[in-house]
C-alpha positions in Angstrom: 113.0 123.3 148.2 115.8 120.8 148.5 114.3 118.1 146.4 116.3 115.4 148.1 115.5 112.3 150.2 115.7 113.0 153.9 115.0 109.5 155.2 113.7 106.0 154.4 111.7 104.0 156.8 111.2 100.1 156.8 107.5 100.1 156.0 104.4 102.2 155.7 102.5 100.3 158.4 100.6 102.5 160.9 103.1 101.6 163.7 106.1 102.5 161.6 104.6 105.8 160.5 103.6 106.7 164.0 107.0 106.0 165.4 108.6 108.0 162.7 106.3 111.0 163.1 106.7 111.0 166.9 110.5 111.3 166.4 109.9 114.9 165.6 109.0 117.5 168.2 105.5 118.9 168.5 106.8 122.3 167.4 108.4 120.8 164.3 105.2 118.9 163.4 103.0 122.0 164.0 105.2 124.0 161.6 104.5 121.6 158.7 102.5 123.6 156.2 101.6 120.9 153.6 101.2 117.2 153.6 101.2 115.6 150.1 100.2 112.0 149.7 98.4 109.4 147.6 94.8 108.3 148.1 95.4 106.1 151.1 93.3 107.0 154.1 95.8 105.9 156.7 98.1 108.7 155.5 95.5 111.4 155.8 94.2 110.1 159.1 97.7 110.2 160.6 98.5 113.6 159.0 95.5 115.2 160.8 96.8 113.9 164.1 100.5 114.6 163.8 100.5 117.6 161.5 97.4 119.5 162.7 98.3 122.7 160.9 99.2 121.2 157.6 97.0 121.4 154.4 96.5 117.9 153.1 96.9 117.5 149.4 96.3 114.5 147.2 99.1 114.5 144.5 97.7 115.1 141.0 99.2 112.0 139.6 97.2 109.8 142.0 93.7 111.4 141.4 94.1 112.0 137.7 94.9 108.3 137.1 91.5 107.4 138.5 90.1 108.8 135.2 92.7 106.8 133.2 91.7 103.7 135.1 88.0 104.4 134.5 88.3 104.7 130.7 90.6 101.7 130.6 87.9 99.6 132.4 85.3 100.8 129.9 87.6 99.7 127.0 88.2 96.3 128.6 84.5 95.8 129.2 83.6 96.5 125.6 86.5 94.4 124.3 84.9 91.3 125.8 82.1 91.4 123.2 84.4 92.2 120.2 85.6 89.8 117.5 89.1 88.4 118.3 90.9 90.6 115.7 89.1 93.7 116.7 89.8 93.0 120.4 93.5 92.7 119.7 93.5 95.9 117.8 91.8 97.9 120.6 94.2 96.5 123.1 97.2 97.2 120.9 96.0 100.8 120.2 94.8 101.7 123.6 97.3 104.5 123.9 95.4 106.4 121.2 92.4 106.6 123.5 94.5 107.4 126.6 96.5 110.2 125.0 95.2 113.8 125.1 93.2 114.2 121.9 94.9 117.6 121.2 98.2 115.9 121.1 97.2 113.4 118.4 98.1 114.3 114.8 97.5 112.9 111.4 96.9 109.2 111.1 96.9 108.8 114.9 94.0 111.2 115.3 92.0 109.6 112.5 92.6 106.1 114.0 91.3 107.4 117.4 88.2 108.9 115.7 87.5 105.5 114.1 87.9 103.7 117.4 85.5 106.1 119.1 82.9 105.4 116.4 82.6 101.8 117.7 80.5 102.4 120.7 78.5 105.2 122.5 80.0 104.2 125.9 83.5 104.6 124.6 82.8 108.0 123.1 81.3 109.2 126.3 84.1 107.8 128.4 86.6 109.6 126.1 84.7 112.8 126.4 84.7 112.6 130.2 88.4 111.8 130.2 89.2 114.8 128.0 86.9 117.1 130.0 88.6 116.2 133.2 92.1 116.7 131.8 91.0 120.1 130.5 89.7 121.3 133.9 93.0 120.2 135.5 94.8 122.6 133.3 92.6 125.6 134.2 94.8 128.1 136.1 91.8 129.8 137.6 91.0 128.1 140.9 87.4 129.2 141.3 86.6 128.1 137.7 88.4 124.9 138.3 86.5 124.2 141.5 83.1 124.7 139.7 84.2 122.6 136.8 85.3 119.8 139.1 81.9 119.6 140.8 80.2 119.9 137.4 82.3 117.0 136.2 81.4 114.8 139.2 77.7 115.4 138.5 78.1 114.6 134.8 80.0 111.4 135.7 77.4 110.3 138.2 74.7 110.7 135.5 76.7 109.1 132.7 75.4 105.6 133.1 78.9 104.3 133.0 79.6 102.4 136.2 83.3 102.9 135.8 83.0 106.7 135.9 80.3 106.6 138.6 82.8 104.8 140.8 85.4 107.4 139.9 83.0 110.3 140.8 82.3 108.6 144.1 86.0 108.5 144.9 86.3 112.2 144.0 83.5 113.0 146.3 85.2 111.2 149.1 88.4 113.1 148.5 87.0 116.4 147.3 88.7 118.6 149.9 92.2 117.2 149.4 91.8 117.2 145.6 90.6 120.9 145.6 93.7 121.6 147.7 95.8 120.2 144.9 94.1 122.6 142.5 94.5 125.5 144.9 98.2 124.8 145.5 99.0 123.5 142.1 102.7 124.3 142.5 103.0 121.7 145.3 103.2 118.1 144.0 105.0 114.8 144.8 106.7 114.9 141.4 110.3 114.7 142.9 109.2 111.9 145.2 107.8 109.9 142.4 111.0 110.4 140.5 113.0 109.1 143.5 110.6 106.1 143.7 111.5 105.2 140.2 115.2 105.4 140.9 114.8 103.2 144.0 112.9 100.6 141.9 115.8 100.6 139.5 118.3 100.1 142.3 116.3 97.3 143.7 116.1 95.5 140.3 119.8 96.0 139.7 120.5 94.4 143.1 118.1 91.5 142.3 116.3 92.4 145.5 117.7 93.5 148.9 117.3 91.6 152.2 119.2 94.0 154.5 117.1 97.2 154.9 119.9 99.2 156.5 122.3 98.6 153.7 119.6 99.3 151.1 118.7 102.5 152.9 122.3 103.6 152.9 122.6 102.8 149.2 119.5 104.8 148.4 120.7 107.9 150.3 124.1 107.7 148.7 122.7 107.2 145.2 120.2 110.1 145.4 122.3 112.9 146.9 
């Protein structure tokens, strides 16, 4: 794996993507084994057409954050009915709820425990978050697959609309998410790293109007 940027295209519109994918021969496209992307249907629809032999994988970062967003929405919903000072505290200390519980120590763990005592919904949301993170770390694919479907059923019955929506998203993308579990060594980690570098370049240049120059600068800066 080279772990380097091969090219940059102007946009991710369907027309731009089709033109770019068509620039490769049919043989080259049929030889693509894996297609890793985020949860944007246009990517997967095009992948099925132009890379027919590729296994489509949703990058872990993009589906795991659905759970993070769900528990954050639960917290924000509950905060609306809190006293002003308590609301500020929960907002200020939200990282305690988001962090893996096993990684918290001492005062941080005790503060998290106190926060979770506030409401049944928050405790359940935290349990669902922890349980999902746990199944993501299981190295056994068959066990992971079963735990994934069990988690979806639990979230659907949780009574938390935020997690019910998350479960619905997972059902819609179940095949591609299970591929991520099965081929756990294949991720978009390097790509996300390059994205961060590109954002820094763009900020340092205070925005870039000329795409060709920006593309050249990205390629030179990341090789």
